[in-house]
N, C-alpha and C positions, 0 to 999 in steps of 0.2 A: 446757665444755672451760676448762680454765687456762691460760692463757699469762703471759710475763713481760714489763712493759711498762714502757717509760720515761716517768717523773717528768716533766713538763713545768713544772709549776707545784703548788705546795703553799702553803696560807695556811695555818697553825697555829692563829689566832686563830679563824679563820669554819670550821674542820675545813674547807677545798675543796681537791678533791684532783682536777689534771688531768694525764690522761696519754695515750701514745701505743699504740692499738691498731688493729694492720692499716690503718694510715695513716690512720685516724680520732681526733681530738683527743677523747676523753671527758670530762665534769664529771662528778663525784659528791663527797659528801660522806663523809669518812671520815679514822680516823686514821694517821699513819705519821711516825714519826720524822724530825726535820727534816734530818739526814743522807743517808736513803737516795735512791737513784737510781732505783730500779728497785722495781716492785712487782708481785705477781703477782693476777692479777686474775679470777676464775672469771663468764665467761659464760653465764647459764643463764636460760631462761624469758625471754630478753628483755629482761635484767637483770643489772648489771654490779654485781659484789661485789667487797671486797679481800680475800683468800685469802692464804694462809701456803706458806712453802716447804714444809713437811712436808704439806700436802694438795696441792701440785703435784710435789711428787714420788711422791708415791704415785698419782698420775693418769699421769704417764707411764710407771712401773712397770705398769700395768694395761692402759695403751695397745699397750706394745711387747708384754706378753704374747697380748693377741688377736690383734696381728698374727703372731706367732711361731707361734699355734693356728691361723690360718688359712693359712703359709705349709707348717705340716707336715701339714694336711688334705689339700691339693692335691698335696703331694708323695706321701700314701700313695695319694691317689687314680689318680693317673697311674701306680702300679706294681701294683695291682688291675688295671686298664685293660691294662696289659702283660701281665700272668700269666693272664688271659682269654682272650688273641687267641693267646698259643701253644700 
């Protein structure tokens, strides 16, 4: 899962990044631009990794596509059940 998180603290010398992830303050090592206020974080296998906006947008497209496929499947299933009863 990839989320956009607010940067709470960044030390460019030590490359320490502290951000807010669902109300939890998480500290990792990583590099970001000093003027940046948000960061994209990928949580996978109990690990946090710094991601980029392109990967975040791709993640959003794929999850939206999966949701729409589920909705379309349910609609066609309801139509088939309705047709069989007539």
